[in-house]
C-alpha positions as CSV (number, residue, x, y, z in Angstrom):
1,M,90.1,35.0,-118.3
2,G,89.6,33.8,-122.0
3,I,89.9,30.5,-123.7
4,D,92.8,31.1,-124.5
5,E,94.1,31.2,-121.1
6,V,91.9,27.9,-120.4
7,I,93.6,26.0,-122.9
8,E,96.9,27.4,-121.0
9,R,95.8,26.0,-117.8
10,M,94.5,22.8,-119.1
11,T,97.8,22.4,-121.0
12,A,99.8,23.0,-118.0
13,L,97.4,20.4,-115.8
14,A,97.9,17.7,-118.6
15,E,101.9,17.8,-117.9
16,E,101.0,17.1,-114.4
17,L,98.2,14.5,-114.9
18,R,100.9,12.5,-117.3
19,R,103.5,12.7,-115.0
20,D,101.4,11.2,-111.9
21,S,99.9,8.6,-114.6
22,D,96.6,10.1,-113.4
23,G,93.1,8.2,-114.9
24,R,91.7,11.3,-115.3
25,L,94.3,12.3,-118.4
26,A,92.0,10.3,-120.9
27,F,88.9,12.6,-120.6
28,H,91.2,15.9,-119.6
29,N,93.3,15.6,-122.8
30,T,89.9,15.0,-124.9
31,Y,88.4,17.6,-123.3
32,L,91.2,20.1,-124.1
33,R,91.8,19.2,-128.0
34,T,88.0,20.0,-128.1
35,T,88.0,23.1,-126.4
36,E,91.0,23.9,-128.7
37,A,88.9,23.8,-131.6
38,V,86.3,25.8,-130.3
39,A,89.2,28.2,-129.9
40,Q,89.4,27.8,-133.6
41,A,85.7,28.0,-134.8
42,L,85.8,31.3,-132.6
43,R,88.9,32.5,-134.4
44,D,87.3,31.5,-137.4
45,G,83.9,33.7,-137.0
46,F,82.2,30.6,-136.8
47,F,79.5,31.6,-134.0
48,A,77.0,34.5,-133.8
49,D,78.3,35.9,-130.9
50,P,81.8,35.1,-130.4
51,E,82.5,37.1,-127.6
52,W,79.3,35.4,-125.5
53,V,80.5,31.7,-126.8
54,D,84.0,33.1,-125.3
55,R,82.7,33.5,-122.2
56,W,80.3,30.4,-122.0
57,D,83.2,28.4,-122.8
58,V,85.3,29.5,-120.0
59,A,82.5,28.9,-117.5
60,F,81.6,25.9,-118.8
61,A,85.6,24.8,-118.4
62,E,85.8,26.2,-115.1
63,L,82.9,24.0,-113.7
64,Y,85.4,20.7,-114.6
65,L,88.6,22.5,-113.5
66,D,87.6,23.5,-110.1
67,A,86.3,19.9,-109.7
68,L,89.3,18.3,-110.9
69,D,91.4,21.1,-108.2
70,A,88.7,20.3,-105.4
71,D,89.3,16.3,-106.0
72,R,92.9,16.3,-106.1
73,R,93.1,18.0,-102.6
74,G,90.8,15.6,-101.2
75,E,87.8,17.9,-101.2
76,P,84.2,17.0,-102.0
77,V,83.0,17.2,-105.7
78,P,79.7,16.9,-107.0
79,E,78.2,13.3,-107.7
80,P,78.9,13.0,-111.3
81,W,82.2,13.9,-110.9
82,A,83.0,12.0,-108.1
83,V,81.9,8.9,-109.7
84,A,83.7,9.7,-112.9
85,F,86.9,10.7,-110.7
86,R,86.7,7.4,-108.5
87,A,86.5,5.5,-111.8
88,A,89.8,6.7,-112.8
89,A,91.1,6.0,-109.2
90,D,90.1,2.6,-108.6
91,Q,89.8,1.3,-112.1
92,P,93.0,1.5,-113.9
93,D,92.3,-1.0,-116.0
94,L,89.2,0.5,-117.8
95,P,89.9,1.4,-121.1
96,A,90.5,4.8,-122.2
97,V,87.1,5.6,-124.2
98,R,85.0,4.3,-120.8
99,H,86.9,7.4,-118.8
100,V,86.1,9.8,-121.5
101,L,82.6,8.9,-121.4
102,L,82.3,9.2,-118.1
103,G,84.1,12.7,-117.9
104,M,82.0,13.7,-121.1
105,N,78.7,12.6,-119.0
106,A,79.3,14.5,-116.1
107,H,80.4,17.5,-117.8
108,I,77.8,17.9,-120.3
109,N,74.9,16.7,-118.2
110,Y,75.7,18.5,-114.9
111,D,78.2,21.0,-115.5
112,L,76.7,22.8,-119.2
113,P,73.5,24.0,-117.7
114,Q,75.1,25.7,-115.1
115,A,77.0,27.1,-117.4
116,L,74.4,28.4,-119.6
117,L,72.9,29.9,-116.9
118,A,75.9,31.8,-115.9
119,V,76.1,33.7,-119.1
120,I,72.4,33.9,-120.0
121,S,70.1,35.7,-117.7
122,D,66.6,34.8,-116.7
123,A,65.4,37.8,-118.7
124,E,67.5,36.8,-121.3
125,F,66.0,33.4,-121.5
126,G,62.5,34.9,-121.6
127,D,63.4,37.4,-124.7
128,R,62.6,35.0,-127.5
129,D,65.0,36.9,-129.9
130,V,68.0,36.7,-127.5
131,R,67.3,33.2,-126.7
132,A,67.1,31.9,-129.9
133,R,70.3,33.5,-130.9
134,R,71.9,31.8,-127.7
135,E,70.5,28.4,-128.5
136,A,71.6,28.8,-132.3
137,D,75.1,28.9,-131.2
138,H,74.5,26.1,-128.3
139,R,73.7,24.1,-131.6
140,K,76.9,25.0,-133.5
141,I,79.1,23.7,-130.7
142,D,77.5,20.2,-132.1
143,E,78.9,21.0,-135.6
144,V,82.4,21.7,-134.0
145,L,82.1,18.3,-131.8
146,S,80.8,16.3,-134.4
147,V,83.9,16.6,-136.8
148,R,85.8,16.1,-133.6
149,V,84.6,12.6,-133.3
150,G,86.5,10.8,-135.6
151,A,89.9,12.5,-134.6
152,E,89.3,11.5,-130.8
153,D,88.9,7.9,-132.2
154,A,92.1,7.7,-133.7
155,E,93.7,9.5,-130.3
156,L,92.6,7.0,-128.3
157,Q,93.2,4.0,-130.9
158,Q,97.0,5.0,-130.8
159,T,97.1,4.5,-126.9
160,E,94.4,1.1,-126.9
161,P,93.9,-0.2,-130.2
162,P,90.6,-2.2,-130.5
163,A,90.9,-5.5,-128.8
164,T,88.4,-7.8,-130.4
165,W,87.0,-7.9,-133.6
166,Q,84.0,-6.8,-132.3
167,D,85.3,-3.7,-131.4
168,R,86.6,-3.4,-134.8
169,V,83.4,-4.1,-136.4
170,L,81.5,-1.5,-133.8
171,Q,83.8,1.0,-134.5
172,P,81.9,2.9,-137.5
173,L,78.9,2.8,-135.4
174,N,80.4,3.8,-132.2
175,R,81.5,7.4,-134.1
176,M,78.1,7.5,-135.6
177,A,76.7,7.0,-131.9
178,T,78.5,9.3,-130.4
179,R,77.4,12.3,-132.4
180,R,73.9,11.4,-132.0
181,F,74.5,10.8,-128.3
182,L,76.2,14.5,-128.4
183,R,72.8,16.0,-130.2
184,E,70.7,14.4,-127.6
185,S,72.5,15.1,-124.6
186,R,72.8,19.0,-125.8
187,E,69.2,19.1,-126.6
188,K,68.4,18.2,-123.1
189,V,71.1,20.5,-121.7
190,W,69.1,23.1,-123.2
191,A,65.7,21.7,-121.9
192,N,67.0,21.8,-118.2
193,A,68.7,25.0,-118.6
194,L,65.4,26.6,-118.9
195,E,64.3,24.6,-116.2
196,L,67.0,25.9,-113.9
197,S,66.3,29.1,-114.7
198,K,62.5,29.3,-113.8
199,A,63.7,27.7,-110.4
200,R,66.4,30.6,-110.1
201,A,64.0,33.1,-110.9
202,A,61.8,31.8,-107.9
203,G,64.5,31.9,-105.6
204,P,67.5,30.3,-104.2
205,D,65.6,27.6,-101.9
206,S,64.1,26.7,-105.7
207,Y,67.2,26.6,-107.5
208,A,69.1,25.1,-104.9
209,A,66.4,21.8,-105.1
210,R,66.5,21.9,-108.8
211,L,70.3,21.8,-109.2
212,A,70.1,18.9,-106.3
213,E,67.8,16.9,-108.4
214,L,70.1,17.7,-111.6
215,E,73.3,16.3,-109.8
216,K,71.5,12.9,-108.2
217,L,70.3,12.2,-112.1
218,S,73.6,12.9,-113.6
219,G,75.1,10.9,-110.7
220,A,73.3,8.0,-111.6
221,R,73.7,8.0,-115.1
222,V,77.7,8.5,-115.0
223,A,77.4,5.3,-112.3
224,D,75.0,3.1,-115.2
225,L,77.9,4.0,-117.7
226,E,80.6,3.0,-115.4
227,R,79.2,-0.8,-114.6
228,P,80.7,-3.6,-116.8
229,G,79.0,-4.5,-119.9
230,P,78.4,-3.0,-123.9
231,V,78.4,0.7,-123.0
232,L,77.1,1.4,-126.3
233,L,73.6,-0.9,-126.5
234,R,73.3,0.5,-122.6
235,L,73.6,4.1,-124.4
236,A,71.2,3.1,-126.8
237,A,68.7,1.9,-124.6
238,R,69.0,4.7,-121.6
239,G,70.1,8.0,-124.0
240,F,73.1,9.7,-123.2
241,G,71.4,12.8,-121.2
242,V,69.3,13.1,-118.0
243,R,66.1,15.6,-118.1
244,L,64.7,17.4,-115.2
245,A,61.1,17.1,-115.1
246,G,59.3,20.3,-116.4
247,E,56.3,21.9,-114.5
248,D,53.5,20.2,-116.9
249,Q,56.0,16.8,-117.3
250,P,55.6,14.4,-114.8
251,S,59.2,12.8,-113.3
252,A,60.2,9.2,-114.2
253,Y,58.6,8.0,-110.8
254,Q,55.2,10.5,-111.1
255,G,52.1,10.3,-112.7
256,R,51.3,6.3,-113.2
257,T,49.1,4.3,-111.1
258,P,51.1,1.4,-110.0
259,G,49.8,-1.8,-112.4
260,A,48.4,0.4,-114.4
261,R,48.9,-0.2,-118.2
262,P,49.8,2.6,-120.5
263,R,47.3,3.8,-123.3
264,R,48.2,2.1,-126.5
265,R,49.3,4.3,-129.6
266,P,47.1,3.2,-132.1
267,A,49.2,4.8,-134.8
268,S,52.4,3.2,-133.7
269,V,54.6,0.5,-135.8
270,L,53.9,-1.7,-133.4
271,W,50.6,-1.9,-134.8
272,S,51.1,-1.3,-138.3
273,F,54.0,-4.3,-139.6
274,D,53.9,-5.8,-143.2
275,P,52.9,-9.6,-142.4
276,V,54.6,-10.4,-145.7
277,K,57.6,-8.8,-145.0
278,V,57.9,-9.8,-141.0
279,G,57.2,-13.6,-142.2
280,N,59.7,-13.6,-144.5
281,M,62.4,-12.4,-142.2
282,E,61.3,-14.4,-139.3
283,T,62.0,-17.5,-141.3
284,N,65.2,-16.7,-142.0
285,L,65.8,-16.0,-138.2
286,W,64.8,-19.4,-137.9
287,V,66.8,-20.8,-140.4
288,T,69.9,-19.4,-139.0
289,Y,68.5,-20.1,-135.6
290,Y,68.9,-24.0,-136.1
291,R,71.9,-23.8,-138.3
292,R,73.5,-22.0,-135.4
293,Q,74.6,-19.0,-137.4
294,W,74.7,-16.8,-134.9
295,A,76.4,-13.6,-137.0
296,R,73.5,-14.2,-139.6
297,F,70.8,-14.5,-137.0
298,L,72.2,-11.2,-135.2
299,V,71.9,-9.0,-138.7
300,T,68.5,-11.1,-139.3
301,S,67.2,-9.8,-135.6
302,L,68.3,-6.2,-136.5
303,L,65.8,-6.4,-139.3
304,V,63.1,-8.1,-137.6
305,V,63.1,-5.9,-134.7
306,R,63.1,-3.0,-136.8
307,D,60.4,-4.1,-139.0
308,T,58.1,-5.6,-136.4
309,F,58.7,-3.1,-133.5
310,G,59.4,0.0,-135.1
311,M,62.3,1.3,-132.5
312,D,64.7,3.5,-133.7
313,W,68.3,2.2,-134.9
314,L,70.3,2.1,-131.7
315,R,67.3,0.7,-129.7
316,T,66.9,-2.0,-132.5
317,I,70.8,-2.6,-132.5
318,H,70.3,-2.8,-128.3
319,G,67.3,-5.0,-129.1
320,A,68.4,-7.3,-131.6
321,W,71.7,-8.0,-129.7
322,L,69.5,-8.8,-126.3
323,V,67.5,-11.4,-128.3
324,L,70.5,-13.0,-129.7
325,R,72.0,-13.7,-126.2
326,A,68.5,-15.2,-125.2
327,N,68.3,-17.6,-127.8
328,Q,71.9,-18.4,-127.5
329,L,71.5,-19.4,-123.6
330,W,68.1,-21.1,-124.1
331,A,69.8,-23.2,-127.4
332,P,71.2,-25.8,-125.4
333,N,69.0,-28.4,-124.0
334,P,69.1,-27.8,-121.2
335,G,69.4,-24.1,-121.4
336,D,69.6,-21.0,-119.2
337,P,65.9,-19.9,-118.7
338,D,66.9,-17.6,-116.4
339,G,69.1,-15.7,-118.3
340,A,67.0,-16.0,-121.2
341,R,64.3,-14.1,-119.5
342,R,66.6,-11.3,-118.3
343,C,68.1,-10.8,-121.6
344,M,64.0,-10.6,-122.9
345,T,63.1,-8.2,-119.8
346,R,65.8,-5.8,-121.4
347,F,64.4,-6.2,-124.8
348,Y,60.5,-5.5,-123.4
349,A,61.8,-2.5,-121.4
350,L,63.2,-1.1,-124.8
351,L,59.5,-1.7,-126.1
352,L,58.1,0.2,-123.5
353,L,60.3,3.2,-123.9
354,T,59.5,3.1,-127.3
355,H,55.5,2.4,-127.4
356,G,54.5,2.1,-123.8
357,V,53.3,-1.2,-123.6
358,P,54.2,-3.7,-122.2
359,A,53.4,-2.4,-118.8
360,D,55.3,-5.0,-117.1
361,P,58.7,-6.0,-119.2
362,A,59.6,-8.8,-116.6
363,R,56.1,-10.2,-116.9
364,A,56.5,-10.1,-120.9
365,A,59.4,-12.0,-120.6
366,R,58.2,-15.1,-118.6
367,L,55.4,-15.3,-121.2
368,E,58.3,-15.0,-124.0
369,V,60.4,-18.0,-122.4
370,D,57.2,-19.8,-121.4
371,W,56.0,-20.4,-125.1
372,W,60.0,-20.9,-125.9
373,A,59.4,-23.8,-123.2
374,A,55.9,-24.9,-124.8
375,H,57.5,-25.6,-128.0
376,R,60.5,-27.9,-126.7
377,E,58.4,-29.8,-124.9
378,H,56.1,-30.5,-127.9
379,Q,59.4,-30.7,-130.0
380,Y,60.6,-33.6,-128.1
381,D,57.1,-35.1,-126.7
382,E,56.4,-37.2,-130.0
383,G,52.6,-37.2,-130.7
384,S,51.7,-34.3,-128.0
385,D,49.3,-31.8,-129.2
386,D,50.0,-28.1,-129.9
387,G,47.2,-26.8,-127.4
388,P,49.8,-25.9,-124.4
389,L,52.2,-24.4,-127.1
390,V,49.3,-22.3,-128.6
391,T,48.3,-21.1,-125.4
392,A,51.5,-20.0,-124.2
393,L,51.9,-17.8,-127.5
394,A,48.6,-16.4,-127.5
395,R,49.0,-15.1,-123.8
396,L,52.2,-13.2,-125.3
397,Y,50.7,-11.8,-128.0
398,S,47.4,-10.9,-125.8
399,Y,49.8,-9.2,-123.0
400,V,52.3,-7.5,-125.7
401,Y,49.5,-6.3,-127.9
402,D,46.9,-5.4,-125.1
403,T,44.1,-7.7,-127.2
404,A,42.0,-10.0,-125.7
405,E,43.5,-13.6,-125.9
406,E,40.6,-15.3,-128.2
407,A,41.3,-12.6,-130.6
408,V,44.9,-13.3,-131.2
409,R,44.8,-17.3,-131.2
410,P,44.3,-18.1,-135.0
411,A,47.9,-16.1,-135.1
412,A,49.1,-18.4,-132.5
413,Q,47.8,-21.5,-134.1
414,H,49.3,-20.8,-137.5
415,R,52.8,-20.1,-135.7
416,A,52.5,-23.2,-133.8
417,R,51.9,-24.7,-137.3
418,A,54.8,-23.1,-139.0
419,M,57.3,-24.3,-135.9
420,D,56.0,-28.0,-136.6
421,I,56.9,-27.6,-140.2
422,S,60.4,-26.2,-138.9
423,D,60.5,-29.2,-136.4
424,R,60.3,-31.8,-139.2
425,W,62.9,-29.9,-141.4
426,V,65.3,-29.6,-138.3
427,A,64.9,-33.7,-138.0
428,E,65.4,-33.9,-141.9
429,G,68.9,-32.5,-141.8
430,R,68.6,-28.6,-141.3
431,E,68.9,-28.1,-145.6
432,P,68.9,-24.8,-146.6
433,G,67.2,-25.9,-149.7
434,S,64.5,-28.1,-148.5
435,P,60.9,-27.3,-149.5
436,L,59.4,-27.3,-146.2
437,I,61.5,-23.4,-145.5
438,A,58.5,-22.2,-148.2
439,T,55.4,-23.8,-146.3
440,E,57.0,-22.6,-143.0
441,R,57.2,-18.9,-144.5
442,A,53.7,-19.4,-145.7
443,E,52.2,-20.0,-142.2
444,L,54.6,-17.2,-140.4
445,V,52.8,-14.6,-143.1
446,R,49.7,-16.0,-142.2
447,C,50.2,-15.9,-138.8
448,Y,51.5,-12.2,-138.6
449,A,48.4,-11.5,-140.7
450,A,45.9,-13.1,-138.5
451,L,47.6,-10.8,-135.6
452,L,47.5,-8.0,-137.4
453,A,43.9,-8.2,-138.0
454,A,43.4,-8.8,-134.5
455,V,45.3,-5.6,-133.2
456,H,42.8,-3.5,-135.2
457,R,39.7,-4.9,-134.7
């Protein structure tokens, strides 16, 4: 069977799925169109070894088609497909784009490494020249699929146009993110194929164990995407692909002493921010917070998170959204401290993924909300001193930046003074042209300068 025969088979199946109003049709049609795009690229001479790409694409498609046929007969299927197919059956109101994401995740993360092994022998994996040619064609698939992203988005909109203003605003970002997720997942796929090749060379038991591990990882990843909530932000935090641990690479469950703090990365942006720039941006953040200008708050949060914590843009977007939600939950008096802590725990988990600190995101979130509470108490208790607020801030800085509490106390004192000035500004009417804003800004710049000096001691 060649790729043209696969397309014929998929086209016939599409008609059957459409006739049965089957929820799996959304992914199936997307996959059919991308397979047609690969076939056209083969005819155009786009790949270095078209005969090999044809065999590879057929092997890849057959893994999905075999799973689909088995599920339609009521037979067991691999875990990633079981999750995706169950969602299609049990959640008919789930947006089509979500079904496409579930199917893509199952097919790319679980099936694609196996398809590579079907057309690359262990000896070829060990041959540098052959492996380089295969990997080059593997990467060229990204270019074919990247061109399809906008077209697929348009196809989905014909049946399900964006329902909210947030959907419309995020549409260009969705397309950019999808292209990045495809590149990221394929890089992981290639690494996983190498690991499976090593296991296959070691014997059938070794291969079966590694494939079972990949099945579990892929199944869990699809299940995570099935949960309610903003999928794009979840992908930004955790990525699209999964990765088998190599022989010299600990898995997610190995290699760390319980309670041990990860080693700091001294060259990280986390320890090399610009105090003037961050102080200016945080002043703007406070102004938009107290004026309840949430859209501007989100945009400013993006800049603050990016420049203060040095995350990539997708984690920055996720992190800024979490900061916004935490502040919205906290803003009423009384607010929702538990909800704010949950959001900030997820924010600090992003920081842990990026920089290896803080060791315990939940603890960092508690310390964060502790200083919010100390500030609120100080703000509404006229005549109280700022000692508890300074201490709460110093504890947070000490934990997040892995620095002695006394060393960061001057930074905490400047920040507390900035908050006192901000509170005066709020009490006087929150005027955007007030001279208090410049005074507040100066204290925040001093805060960040003192913090930077402390963490570099």
